[in-house]
N, C-alpha and C positions, 0 to 999 in steps of 0.2 A: 597263092595257095587258097583254096576254097575251104571255108569253115562250115562244117555241118553240125547242127544241133544233135545232141544225143537223143536216142529214142525215148529215154526216160524224161528228159526235159520237154520234149515235144508232147509226150503224154501228159505230163504234169500241167502244162499250159492248156491243153485241151480239156483236162479234167476240171481245172479252175474255171474255164469259160462255161463249161456245161453246168457246173454247180451254181455259178452266178446267174446264168440264164434260167435255170429251173427255179431259183428262188424268186426271180422277178416276174416270171411268166404267168404265175397263177396266184394273184393275191386273193385273200379271203374276201368274198363278196359280202356286202352289207346291204340290208334293205333301205330303200329310200321311202320315207313316209310322206303321205299326203297330210297337210296340216288341218285335219278335221277337228271337230270339237273335242274329241277324246284326246287326240295328240296335244292340242293346245292346253287342255286341262292337266295332262300328265307332265308335259315338258319334254325336251329332247333327251335329257339325261335319263329319265325314267323309261322313255321309249327305247333307248339303246340298251338299258338293263333288261327290259322285257325281251328285246330281240336276242340278247345273249342267252337268256333263259330258254327261249324257244330253240335257239341253235343247239344248246346242250341237250334238250329233249330229242332233237333230230339225230344227234350223234349217238344217243342211247337207244334209239329205235332201230327198226330194220333198215332205215336209210343208212345208218352207220355201218351195218353189216355189208350192204351193197358197196359202199365206198371203200371198205377194206379190200374187196376184190379189185376195185379200180386202182388202189394203191399198189397191189401186186403187179398189175398190168403195167402201170407207170414205171415201176422199178425195173421190170424186165425190158421194157422199151428203152429206158434211159441207159441201162447197162449195155444193151446191144449196140446202141448208137455210139456210146463212148468207146466200146471195144473196137468197133469198126473204124472209128476216127483214129484210134491209137495205131492200128495196123497200117492204115493209109498214110498217116503222118510219118511213121517209121520208114515206110517204103519211099515216100517222096523225099525224105531227108537222106536217102541213100544207105540206110542201115537195115539190117535184118531185124524184123519185129521181135521184141522180147515178149513173147506171148504170156509168160508167167506174170510179169509185172502189169501188162495190159489187162489181163483177166482179173487180177487183184484190184486194180484201180476201177475197172468197170463194175465189179461187185460192190465196191465201196460207194461209187456214185449211185448205183441202183438202190442200195440200202438207204442212202441219203434221200433219194427221190421217194422211196416208200415212206420214210419217216415224215417227210414234208407233206406228203399226201395224207397220211394218217392224221397229221396234226391239223388238217382242215383246209389246206390250200386247194386241193381238188374238190373237196366237198362243197366249197363256195360256188363252184361252177356247175354242180350237179342240178339238173332240173328237178329231180325228186326232192333234194334237200331244200331248194328254194320254195317249192310248192308246200312242203311240210312247214317251214318257218312262216311262210305267208299265211297259211291256214291257222297256225297257232296265234299269230299276231292279230288276225282277223277276229278270232274268237275272243281276244282281249280288247277289241274295240278299235284297233288301228286299221288304216288302209295303206297297203304297200303299193306304190306306183311304179317301182322299178328297183334295180340293183346297181350298186356302184362299188 
């Protein structure tokens, strides 16, 4: 006798994988400092505090507004991907897709993706965000040599 996973358990597993992957895929980028005289005078703790202040300014500026649009796009893409995976998973397991549950789960995953993006995960990858923070830090005397 063959045992098939229920569509809801397949969907739950897919949703968990998507949530874990989205959480790990886009960590918040941080500036890497060149140890110039200003950096050495201020020290790494103050440099990180200044970077955080510049990051907050970026989030409050038009850069933050642009990234809210990115958050919406990320949510829609994540929800569509999870919804498609739920349907395919159900079909492959030999069950009729439960579209109501799949749609609800996809919406939840999409909302989670939007929240993560709005919280700054996607912002860290934005070229405009990085340029803003780098400019802000440069005006404070730091030299940013990259991002990690």
